[in-house]
Backbone as XML, in Angstrom:
<?xml version="1.0"?>
<chain id="A" units="angstrom">
  <residue number="1" name="MET">
    <atom name="N" x="0.822" y="-1.186" z="0.000"/>
    <atom name="CA" x="0.000" y="0.000" z="0.000"/>
    <atom name="C" x="0.872" y="1.257" z="0.000"/>
  </residue>
  <residue number="2" name="GLU">
    <atom name="N" x="1.966" y="1.219" z="0.740"/>
    <atom name="CA" x="2.864" y="2.371" z="0.793"/>
    <atom name="C" x="3.480" y="2.648" z="-0.569"/>
  </residue>
  <residue number="3" name="ARG">
    <atom name="N" x="3.716" y="1.594" z="-1.329"/>
    <atom name="CA" x="4.310" y="1.763" z="-2.658"/>
    <atom name="C" x="3.354" y="2.544" z="-3.561"/>
  </residue>
  <residue number="4" name="PHE">
    <atom name="N" x="2.068" y="2.263" z="-3.478"/>
    <atom name="CA" x="1.075" y="2.955" z="-4.288"/>
    <atom name="C" x="0.983" y="4.431" z="-3.903"/>
  </residue>
  <residue number="5" name="PHE">
    <atom name="N" x="0.931" y="4.701" z="-2.600"/>
    <atom name="CA" x="0.784" y="6.071" z="-2.122"/>
    <atom name="C" x="2.093" y="6.853" z="-2.158"/>
  </residue>
  <residue number="6" name="GLY">
    <atom name="N" x="3.210" y="6.171" z="-2.220"/>
    <atom name="CA" x="4.500" y="6.858" z="-2.188"/>
    <atom name="C" x="4.935" y="7.198" z="-0.777"/>
  </residue>
  <residue number="7" name="GLY">
    <atom name="N" x="4.495" y="6.439" z="0.156"/>
    <atom name="CA" x="4.829" y="6.669" z="1.568"/>
    <atom name="C" x="3.704" y="6.149" z="2.438"/>
  </residue>
  <residue number="8" name="ASN">
    <atom name="N" x="3.757" y="6.537" z="3.690"/>
    <atom name="CA" x="2.724" y="6.133" z="4.634"/>
    <atom name="C" x="1.386" y="6.726" z="4.173"/>
  </residue>
  <residue number="9" name="PRO">
    <atom name="N" x="0.365" y="5.883" z="3.950"/>
    <atom name="CA" x="-0.914" y="6.383" z="3.424"/>
    <atom name="C" x="-1.546" y="7.470" z="4.281"/>
  </residue>
  <residue number="10" name="ALA">
    <atom name="N" x="-1.448" y="7.364" z="5.596"/>
    <atom name="CA" x="-2.054" y="8.360" z="6.478"/>
    <atom name="C" x="-1.365" y="9.716" z="6.302"/>
  </residue>
  <residue number="11" name="LEU">
    <atom name="N" x="-0.034" y="9.716" z="6.199"/>
    <atom name="CA" x="0.702" y="10.967" z="6.021"/>
    <atom name="C" x="0.435" y="11.580" z="4.649"/>
  </residue>
  <residue number="12" name="VAL">
    <atom name="N" x="0.358" y="10.740" z="3.636"/>
    <atom name="CA" x="0.079" y="11.233" z="2.288"/>
    <atom name="C" x="-1.305" y="11.861" z="2.239"/>
  </residue>
  <residue number="13" name="LEU">
    <atom name="N" x="-2.298" y="11.218" z="2.839"/>
    <atom name="CA" x="-3.651" y="11.777" z="2.868"/>
    <atom name="C" x="-3.701" y="13.083" z="3.664"/>
  </residue>
  <residue number="14" name="LEU">
    <atom name="N" x="-2.937" y="13.166" z="4.744"/>
    <atom name="CA" x="-2.869" y="14.400" z="5.529"/>
    <atom name="C" x="-2.259" y="15.530" z="4.698"/>
  </residue>
  <residue number="15" name="ARG">
    <atom name="N" x="-1.160" y="15.243" z="3.978"/>
    <atom name="CA" x="-0.552" y="16.255" z="3.115"/>
    <atom name="C" x="-1.520" y="16.705" z="2.025"/>
  </residue>
  <residue number="16" name="LEU">
    <atom name="N" x="-2.222" y="15.761" z="1.425"/>
    <atom name="CA" x="-3.194" y="16.110" z="0.389"/>
    <atom name="C" x="-4.315" y="16.982" z="0.942"/>
  </residue>
  <residue number="17" name="ALA">
    <atom name="N" x="-4.774" y="16.688" z="2.142"/>
    <atom name="CA" x="-5.834" y="17.490" z="2.770"/>
    <atom name="C" x="-5.352" y="18.911" z="3.041"/>
  </residue>
  <residue number="18" name="ILE">
    <atom name="N" x="-4.129" y="19.057" z="3.556"/>
    <atom name="CA" x="-3.586" y="20.391" z="3.832"/>
    <atom name="C" x="-3.385" y="21.168" z="2.535"/>
  </residue>
  <residue number="19" name="LEU">
    <atom name="N" x="-2.847" y="20.521" z="1.516"/>
    <atom name="CA" x="-2.641" y="21.170" z="0.225"/>
    <atom name="C" x="-3.973" y="21.576" z="-0.404"/>
  </residue>
  <residue number="20" name="SER">
    <atom name="N" x="-4.997" y="20.726" z="-0.271"/>
    <atom name="CA" x="-6.325" y="21.059" z="-0.792"/>
    <atom name="C" x="-6.898" y="22.280" z="-0.078"/>
  </residue>
  <residue number="21" name="LEU">
    <atom name="N" x="-6.700" y="22.365" z="1.236"/>
    <atom name="CA" x="-7.179" y="23.509" z="2.005"/>
    <atom name="C" x="-6.499" y="24.794" z="1.543"/>
  </residue>
  <residue number="22" name="ILE">
    <atom name="N" x="-5.193" y="24.750" z="1.341"/>
    <atom name="CA" x="-4.442" y="25.937" z="0.904"/>
    <atom name="C" x="-4.892" y="26.381" z="-0.493"/>
  </residue>
  <residue number="23" name="VAL">
    <atom name="N" x="-4.994" y="25.427" z="-1.418"/>
    <atom name="CA" x="-5.427" y="25.758" z="-2.778"/>
    <atom name="C" x="-6.855" y="26.283" z="-2.757"/>
  </residue>
  <residue number="24" name="GLY">
    <atom name="N" x="-7.705" y="25.716" z="-1.924"/>
    <atom name="CA" x="-9.083" y="26.186" z="-1.805"/>
    <atom name="C" x="-9.159" y="27.626" z="-1.324"/>
  </residue>
  <residue number="25" name="VAL">
    <atom name="N" x="-8.320" y="27.993" z="-0.349"/>
    <atom name="CA" x="-8.298" y="29.369" z="0.158"/>
    <atom name="C" x="-7.848" y="30.324" z="-0.945"/>
  </residue>
  <residue number="26" name="VAL">
    <atom name="N" x="-6.822" y="29.956" z="-1.674"/>
    <atom name="CA" x="-6.318" y="30.809" z="-2.764"/>
    <atom name="C" x="-7.382" y="30.980" z="-3.841"/>
  </residue>
  <residue number="27" name="LEU">
    <atom name="N" x="-8.028" y="29.899" z="-4.254"/>
    <atom name="CA" x="-9.062" y="29.985" z="-5.290"/>
    <atom name="C" x="-10.259" y="30.802" z="-4.826"/>
  </residue>
  <residue number="28" name="ALA">
    <atom name="N" x="-10.629" y="30.666" z="-3.548"/>
    <atom name="CA" x="-11.742" y="31.455" z="-3.002"/>
    <atom name="C" x="-11.383" y="32.940" z="-2.995"/>
  </residue>
  <residue number="29" name="ALA">
    <atom name="N" x="-10.131" y="33.250" z="-2.694"/>
    <atom name="CA" x="-9.689" y="34.647" z="-2.703"/>
    <atom name="C" x="-9.720" y="35.223" z="-4.113"/>
  </residue>
  <residue number="30" name="LEU">
    <atom name="N" x="-9.519" y="34.379" z="-5.118"/>
    <atom name="CA" x="-9.562" y="34.825" z="-6.514"/>
    <atom name="C" x="-10.985" y="34.847" z="-7.062"/>
  </residue>
  <residue number="31" name="GLY">
    <atom name="N" x="-11.957" y="34.368" z="-6.287"/>
    <atom name="CA" x="-13.358" y="34.434" z="-6.691"/>
    <atom name="C" x="-13.871" y="33.205" z="-7.412"/>
  </residue>
  <residue number="32" name="PHE">
    <atom name="N" x="-13.158" y="32.123" z="-7.318"/>
    <atom name="CA" x="-13.625" y="30.883" z="-7.946"/>
    <atom name="C" x="-14.493" y="30.092" z="-6.979"/>
  </residue>
  <residue number="33" name="SER">
    <atom name="N" x="-15.422" y="29.310" z="-7.558"/>
    <atom name="CA" x="-16.199" y="28.383" z="-6.740"/>
    <atom name="C" x="-16.110" y="27.009" z="-7.380"/>
  </residue>
  <residue number="34" name="PRO">
    <atom name="N" x="-16.294" y="25.962" z="-6.589"/>
    <atom name="CA" x="-16.207" y="24.610" z="-7.160"/>
    <atom name="C" x="-17.238" y="24.374" z="-8.269"/>
  </residue>
  <residue number="35" name="PHE">
    <atom name="N" x="-18.422" y="24.978" z="-8.113"/>
    <atom name="CA" x="-19.475" y="24.762" z="-9.112"/>
    <atom name="C" x="-19.138" y="25.446" z="-10.431"/>
  </residue>
  <residue number="36" name="GLU">
    <atom name="N" x="-18.502" y="26.631" z="-10.361"/>
    <atom name="CA" x="-18.078" y="27.307" z="-11.584"/>
    <atom name="C" x="-17.013" y="26.500" z="-12.315"/>
  </residue>
  <residue number="37" name="ILE">
    <atom name="N" x="-16.091" y="25.930" z="-11.572"/>
    <atom name="CA" x="-15.031" y="25.123" z="-12.182"/>
    <atom name="C" x="-15.630" y="23.888" z="-12.846"/>
  </residue>
  <residue number="38" name="LEU">
    <atom name="N" x="-16.552" y="23.225" z="-12.150"/>
    <atom name="CA" x="-17.188" y="22.042" z="-12.737"/>
    <atom name="C" x="-18.017" y="22.411" z="-13.962"/>
  </residue>
  <residue number="39" name="ASP">
    <atom name="N" x="-18.708" y="23.557" z="-13.910"/>
    <atom name="CA" x="-19.492" y="24.006" z="-15.052"/>
    <atom name="C" x="-18.579" y="24.340" z="-16.238"/>
  </residue>
  <residue number="40" name="SER">
    <atom name="N" x="-17.448" y="24.962" z="-15.959"/>
    <atom name="CA" x="-16.486" y="25.269" z="-17.022"/>
    <atom name="C" x="-15.947" y="23.991" z="-17.650"/>
  </residue>
  <residue number="41" name="LEU">
    <atom name="N" x="-15.661" y="22.999" z="-16.837"/>
    <atom name="CA" x="-15.183" y="21.718" z="-17.368"/>
    <atom name="C" x="-16.253" y="21.036" z="-18.219"/>
  </residue>
  <residue number="42" name="ARG">
    <atom name="N" x="-17.508" y="21.138" z="-17.780"/>
    <atom name="CA" x="-18.609" y="20.556" z="-18.548"/>
    <atom name="C" x="-18.742" y="21.237" z="-19.902"/>
  </residue>
  <residue number="43" name="ARG">
    <atom name="N" x="-18.672" y="22.594" z="-19.908"/>
    <atom name="CA" x="-18.767" y="23.328" z="-21.174"/>
    <atom name="C" x="-17.586" y="23.025" z="-22.085"/>
  </residue>
  <residue number="44" name="LEU">
    <atom name="N" x="-16.406" y="22.868" z="-21.500"/>
    <atom name="CA" x="-15.228" y="22.503" z="-22.291"/>
    <atom name="C" x="-15.417" y="21.144" z="-22.950"/>
  </residue>
  <residue number="45" name="ALA">
    <atom name="N" x="-15.936" y="20.187" z="-22.184"/>
    <atom name="CA" x="-16.190" y="18.849" z="-22.740"/>
    <atom name="C" x="-17.215" y="18.916" z="-23.866"/>
  </residue>
  <residue number="46" name="GLU">
    <atom name="N" x="-18.249" y="19.742" z="-23.704"/>
    <atom name="CA" x="-19.250" y="19.898" z="-24.762"/>
    <atom name="C" x="-18.637" y="20.475" z="-26.031"/>
  </residue>
  <residue number="47" name="ARG">
    <atom name="N" x="-17.793" y="21.494" z="-25.881"/>
    <atom name="CA" x="-17.153" y="22.096" z="-27.057"/>
    <atom name="C" x="-16.247" y="21.108" z="-27.770"/>
  </residue>
  <residue number="48" name="ILE">
    <atom name="N" x="-15.478" y="20.352" z="-26.998"/>
    <atom name="CA" x="-14.601" y="19.343" z="-27.609"/>
    <atom name="C" x="-15.434" y="18.286" z="-28.318"/>
  </residue>
  <residue number="49" name="TYR">
    <atom name="N" x="-16.531" y="17.865" z="-27.707"/>
    <atom name="CA" x="-17.432" y="16.875" z="-28.293"/>
    <atom name="C" x="-18.016" y="17.396" z="-29.601"/>
  </residue>
  <residue number="50" name="ASP">
    <atom name="N" x="-18.482" y="18.656" z="-29.593"/>
    <atom name="CA" x="-19.047" y="19.250" z="-30.804"/>
    <atom name="C" x="-17.996" y="19.406" z="-31.889"/>
  </residue>
  <residue number="51" name="MET">
    <atom name="N" x="-16.793" y="19.830" z="-31.514"/>
    <atom name="CA" x="-15.721" y="19.967" z="-32.496"/>
    <atom name="C" x="-15.368" y="18.616" z="-33.100"/>
  </residue>
  <residue number="52" name="GLY">
    <atom name="N" x="-15.404" y="17.584" z="-32.293"/>
    <atom name="CA" x="-15.058" y="16.248" z="-32.773"/>
    <atom name="C" x="-15.999" y="15.788" z="-33.863"/>
  </residue>
  <residue number="53" name="PHE">
    <atom name="N" x="-17.299" y="16.011" z="-33.666"/>
    <atom name="CA" x="-18.249" y="15.580" z="-34.689"/>
    <atom name="C" x="-18.166" y="16.447" z="-35.930"/>
  </residue>
  <residue number="54" name="ALA">
    <atom name="N" x="-17.844" y="17.726" z="-35.769"/>
    <atom name="CA" x="-17.659" y="18.575" z="-36.939"/>
    <atom name="C" x="-16.450" y="18.107" z="-37.737"/>
  </residue>
  <residue number="55" name="ALA">
    <atom name="N" x="-15.394" y="17.695" z="-37.040"/>
    <atom name="CA" x="-14.202" y="17.204" z="-37.724"/>
    <atom name="C" x="-14.496" y="15.889" z="-38.442"/>
  </residue>
  <residue number="56" name="VAL">
    <atom name="N" x="-15.281" y="15.020" z="-37.816"/>
    <atom name="CA" x="-15.637" y="13.752" z="-38.453"/>
    <atom name="C" x="-16.485" y="14.006" z="-39.699"/>
  </residue>
  <residue number="57" name="GLU">
    <atom name="N" x="-17.413" y="14.950" z="-39.589"/>
    <atom name="CA" x="-18.256" y="15.272" z="-40.745"/>
    <atom name="C" x="-17.418" y="15.840" z="-41.887"/>
  </residue>
  <residue number="58" name="LYS">
    <atom name="N" x="-16.478" y="16.723" z="-41.565"/>
    <atom name="CA" x="-15.617" y="17.310" z="-42.596"/>
    <atom name="C" x="-14.736" y="16.239" z="-43.234"/>
  </residue>
  <residue number="59" name="ALA">
    <atom name="N" x="-14.194" y="15.337" z="-42.429"/>
    <atom name="CA" x="-13.367" y="14.257" z="-42.972"/>
    <atom name="C" x="-14.192" y="13.348" z="-43.872"/>
  </residue>
  <residue number="60" name="PHE">
    <atom name="N" x="-15.434" y="13.090" z="-43.507"/>
    <atom name="CA" x="-16.294" y="12.243" z="-44.334"/>
    <atom name="C" x="-16.587" y="12.913" z="-45.671"/>
  </residue>
  <residue number="61" name="ARG">
    <atom name="N" x="-16.774" y="14.230" z="-45.658"/>
    <atom name="CA" x="-16.993" y="14.956" z="-46.917"/>
    <atom name="C" x="-15.763" y="14.864" z="-47.808"/>
  </residue>
  <residue number="62" name="TYR">
    <atom name="N" x="-14.560" y="15.008" z="-47.220"/>
    <atom name="CA" x="-13.331" y="14.869" z="-47.996"/>
    <atom name="C" x="-13.222" y="13.462" z="-48.567"/>
  </residue>
  <residue number="63" name="PHE">
    <atom name="N" x="-13.581" y="12.474" z="-47.761"/>
    <atom name="CA" x="-13.552" y="11.086" z="-48.222"/>
    <atom name="C" x="-14.464" y="10.898" z="-49.428"/>
  </residue>
  <residue number="64" name="LEU">
    <atom name="N" x="-15.689" y="11.407" z="-49.340"/>
    <atom name="CA" x="-16.623" y="11.274" z="-50.459"/>
    <atom name="C" x="-16.117" y="11.998" z="-51.700"/>
  </residue>
  <residue number="65" name="LEU">
    <atom name="N" x="-15.549" y="13.171" z="-51.518"/>
    <atom name="CA" x="-15.024" y="13.936" z="-52.639"/>
    <atom name="C" x="-13.907" y="13.171" z="-53.342"/>
  </residue>
  <residue number="66" name="GLY">
    <atom name="N" x="-13.018" y="12.587" z="-52.592"/>
    <atom name="CA" x="-11.941" y="11.790" z="-53.183"/>
    <atom name="C" x="-12.436" y="10.485" z="-53.765"/>
  </residue>
  <residue number="67" name="ALA">
    <atom name="N" x="-13.412" y="9.876" z="-53.111"/>
    <atom name="CA" x="-13.927" y="8.580" z="-53.566"/>
    <atom name="C" x="-14.621" y="8.692" z="-54.915"/>
  </residue>
  <residue number="68" name="VAL">
    <atom name="N" x="-15.187" y="9.857" z="-55.223"/>
    <atom name="CA" x="-15.846" y="10.054" z="-56.515"/>
    <atom name="C" x="-14.835" y="9.879" z="-57.650"/>
  </residue>
  <residue number="69" name="ILE">
    <atom name="N" x="-13.580" y="10.191" z="-57.404"/>
    <atom name="CA" x="-12.537" y="10.041" z="-58.419"/>
    <atom name="C" x="-11.795" y="8.715" z="-58.265"/>
  </residue>
  <residue number="70" name="VAL">
    <atom name="N" x="-11.388" y="8.387" z="-57.048"/>
    <atom name="CA" x="-10.502" y="7.247" z="-56.813"/>
    <atom name="C" x="-11.157" y="5.918" z="-57.158"/>
  </residue>
  <residue number="71" name="PHE">
    <atom name="N" x="-12.369" y="5.674" z="-56.700"/>
    <atom name="CA" x="-12.991" y="4.370" z="-56.924"/>
    <atom name="C" x="-13.281" y="4.086" z="-58.395"/>
  </residue>
  <residue number="72" name="PRO">
    <atom name="N" x="-13.821" y="5.017" z="-59.173"/>
    <atom name="CA" x="-14.001" y="4.721" z="-60.603"/>
    <atom name="C" x="-12.675" y="4.476" z="-61.333"/>
  </residue>
  <residue number="73" name="VAL">
    <atom name="N" x="-11.639" y="5.259" z="-60.997"/>
    <atom name="CA" x="-10.335" y="5.035" z="-61.633"/>
    <atom name="C" x="-9.810" y="3.660" z="-61.263"/>
  </residue>
  <residue number="74" name="TRP">
    <atom name="N" x="-9.912" y="3.287" z="-60.014"/>
    <atom name="CA" x="-9.463" y="1.966" z="-59.566"/>
    <atom name="C" x="-10.217" y="0.870" z="-60.306"/>
  </residue>
  <residue number="75" name="LEU">
    <atom name="N" x="-11.532" y="1.039" z="-60.439"/>
    <atom name="CA" x="-12.347" y="0.038" z="-61.114"/>
    <atom name="C" x="-11.942" y="-0.099" z="-62.581"/>
  </residue>
  <residue number="76" name="VAL">
    <atom name="N" x="-11.714" y="1.011" z="-63.253"/>
    <atom name="CA" x="-11.297" y="0.956" z="-64.663"/>
    <atom name="C" x="-9.944" y="0.272" z="-64.794"/>
  </residue>
  <residue number="77" name="VAL">
    <atom name="N" x="-9.002" y="0.601" z="-63.911"/>
    <atom name="CA" x="-7.679" y="-0.028" z="-63.955"/>
    <atom name="C" x="-7.796" y="-1.532" z="-63.729"/>
  </residue>
  <residue number="78" name="ARG">
    <atom name="N" x="-8.612" y="-1.951" z="-62.778"/>
    <atom name="CA" x="-8.777" y="-3.390" z="-62.505"/>
    <atom name="C" x="-9.402" y="-4.101" z="-63.706"/>
  </residue>
  <residue number="79" name="VAL">
    <atom name="N" x="-10.402" y="-3.494" z="-64.329"/>
    <atom name="CA" x="-11.053" y="-4.109" z="-65.493"/>
    <atom name="C" x="-10.056" y="-4.222" z="-66.640"/>
  </residue>
  <residue number="80" name="LEU">
    <atom name="N" x="-9.281" y="-3.163" z="-66.886"/>
    <atom name="CA" x="-8.295" y="-3.209" z="-67.968"/>
    <atom name="C" x="-7.228" y="-4.264" z="-67.703"/>
  </residue>
  <residue number="81" name="LYS">
    <atom name="N" x="-6.792" y="-4.402" z="-66.448"/>
    <atom name="CA" x="-5.803" y="-5.438" z="-66.118"/>
    <atom name="C" x="-6.379" y="-6.827" z="-66.329"/>
  </residue>
  <residue number="82" name="SER">
    <atom name="N" x="-7.611" y="-7.029" z="-65.928"/>
    <atom name="CA" x="-8.197" y="-8.368" z="-66.092"/>
    <atom name="C" x="-8.411" y="-8.678" z="-67.571"/>
  </residue>
  <residue number="83" name="LEU">
    <atom name="N" x="-8.753" y="-7.688" z="-68.391"/>
    <atom name="CA" x="-8.891" y="-7.915" z="-69.829"/>
    <atom name="C" x="-7.536" y="-8.205" z="-70.456"/>
  </residue>
  <residue number="84" name="GLY">
    <atom name="N" x="-6.497" y="-7.558" z="-69.983"/>
    <atom name="CA" x="-5.148" y="-7.792" z="-70.505"/>
    <atom name="C" x="-4.642" y="-9.175" z="-70.166"/>
  </residue>
  <residue number="85" name="ARG">
    <atom name="N" x="-4.966" y="-9.705" z="-69.029"/>
    <atom name="CA" x="-4.529" y="-11.051" z="-68.626"/>
    <atom name="C" x="-5.289" y="-12.133" z="-69.365"/>
  </residue>
  <residue number="86" name="SER">
    <atom name="N" x="-6.547" y="-11.882" z="-69.668"/>
    <atom name="CA" x="-7.334" y="-12.918" z="-70.330"/>
    <atom name="C" x="-7.071" y="-12.952" z="-71.830"/>
  </residue>
  <residue number="87" name="GLY">
    <atom name="N" x="-6.203" y="-12.062" z="-72.353"/>
    <atom name="CA" x="-5.861" y="-12.037" z="-73.763"/>
    <atom name="C" x="-5.036" y="-13.241" z="-74.173"/>
  </residue>
  <residue number="88" name="GLY">
    <atom name="N" x="-4.509" y="-13.981" z="-73.229"/>
    <atom name="CA" x="-3.771" y="-15.202" z="-73.519"/>
    <atom name="C" x="-2.378" y="-14.957" z="-74.051"/>
  </residue>
  <residue number="89" name="SER">
    <atom name="N" x="-1.710" y="-13.959" z="-73.590"/>
    <atom name="CA" x="-0.365" y="-13.645" z="-74.047"/>
    <atom name="C" x="0.592" y="-14.724" z="-73.575"/>
  </residue>
  <residue number="90" name="ASN">
    <atom name="N" x="1.446" y="-15.221" z="-74.486"/>
    <atom name="CA" x="2.407" y="-16.278" z="-74.163"/>
    <atom name="C" x="3.806" y="-15.713" z="-74.040"/>
  </residue>
  <residue number="91" name="VAL">
    <atom name="N" x="3.930" y="-14.486" z="-73.622"/>
    <atom name="CA" x="5.234" y="-13.863" z="-73.466"/>
    <atom name="C" x="5.877" y="-14.420" z="-72.207"/>
  </residue>
  <residue number="92" name="VAL">
    <atom name="N" x="7.155" y="-14.866" z="-72.340"/>
    <atom name="CA" x="7.879" y="-15.411" z="-71.201"/>
    <atom name="C" x="8.661" y="-14.290" z="-70.553"/>
  </residue>
  <residue number="93" name="ASP">
    <atom name="N" x="8.534" y="-14.191" z="-69.247"/>
    <atom name="CA" x="9.236" y="-13.159" z="-68.492"/>
    <atom name="C" x="10.717" y="-13.526" z="-68.418"/>
  </residue>
  <residue number="94" name="ALA">
    <atom name="N" x="11.592" y="-12.583" z="-68.740"/>
    <atom name="CA" x="13.034" y="-12.847" z="-68.747"/>
    <atom name="C" x="13.569" y="-13.072" z="-67.335"/>
  </residue>
  <residue number="95" name="THR">
    <atom name="N" x="12.888" y="-12.604" z="-66.339"/>
    <atom name="CA" x="13.356" y="-12.773" z="-64.952"/>
    <atom name="C" x="12.808" y="-14.030" z="-64.309"/>
  </residue>
  <residue number="96" name="SER">
    <atom name="N" x="11.930" y="-14.723" z="-64.999"/>
    <atom name="CA" x="11.310" y="-15.909" z="-64.438"/>
    <atom name="C" x="12.314" y="-17.054" z="-64.377"/>
  </residue>
  <residue number="97" name="PRO">
    <atom name="N" x="12.371" y="-17.801" z="-63.274"/>
    <atom name="CA" x="13.318" y="-18.915" z="-63.164"/>
    <atom name="C" x="12.949" y="-20.082" z="-64.087"/>
  </residue>
  <residue number="98" name="ASN">
    <atom name="N" x="11.736" y="-20.164" z="-64.538"/>
    <atom name="CA" x="11.304" y="-21.274" z="-65.383"/>
    <atom name="C" x="11.234" y="-20.875" z="-66.859"/>
  </residue>
  <residue number="99" name="ARG">
    <atom name="N" x="12.015" y="-19.919" z="-67.261"/>
    <atom name="CA" x="11.958" y="-19.473" z="-68.635"/>
    <atom name="C" x="12.587" y="-20.487" z="-69.584"/>
  </residue>
  <residue number="100" name="GLU">
    <atom name="N" x="12.124" y="-20.466" z="-70.808"/>
    <atom name="CA" x="12.670" y="-21.385" z="-71.807"/>
    <atom name="C" x="13.919" y="-20.787" z="-72.393"/>
  </residue>
  <residue number="101" name="ALA">
    <atom name="N" x="14.972" y="-21.594" z="-72.527"/>
    <atom name="CA" x="16.241" y="-21.090" z="-73.048"/>
    <atom name="C" x="16.364" y="-21.330" z="-74.530"/>
  </residue>
</chain>
């Protein structure tokens, strides 16, 4: 247990309590409240969440824009390659180990 806490758990908890009290006094003097901080964190999470979906939507639009060109070109290339192979060419590759001498 001491390994997890980094020392005697009771002393670590006491230090954390004292540090929390000091930070709380400073934040109160600056005019912060716990509810304002939590509300700010909630609004930050909402903004990040909204930005994330806007980014996903924009990326999907880019994907569709590229796919309009890429997929038809790919399909034409594949069809042309398959037509070229079915032509029955008997050309022997010079790099092939089973070539006729």
